[in-house]
N, C-alpha and C positions, 0 to 999 in steps of 0.2 A: 177171266179165262173162259168162264161162266157166260156172260157175255157173248162172247165172240161164238162160242163154241151154238148158242139159241141162235146169235143173227144168221153163220151159216145153216143149222139146220132149218132155219123159217124160209131162207130165199130156197133151198132146194129141193122143199114141198111146193112151192110157187110155181105156178105155170105162168109166165112171164109176158103173155101174150094176153095176159089177163089184167096183168097191171098197166096201168097210166105210165106213159113214160118218165115221167120227173116226179112220183114216187119209187121208182125202180131206183133210176139215178140218185136219189134222197138214202134210198138203203143201201148201194153199192160207195155211198160217199163214206155213208157211215161206217161199213164193213172197213172200208181203209183204212178212217183214222183208228177202230180199232183193233188192227191188227198193226200198226203204227206203234200203241201203245203197250200193246202184248211184248211186238219184239226190243221196246225202250226197258220194258222189265224185264224181260231174260238178258239184256247186256248189262242191265245195275246187275242182277242177283250172279253174275257169272264171270263179272268182272270184264266182260270185252268192252274195247273202249276204239273209236275209231284209231287210225294212224294222225 
């Protein structure tokens, strides 16, 4: 969860116009995967399962 929060904070403070597009894409993909991992952890801990 700390990783996700750090990634969000990092993206929030950056001026995206100064970030090369490839780096921005890589950061967004990494953020997506961190969010997916967090959702999976929440599902495991709460017993939520897909039908």
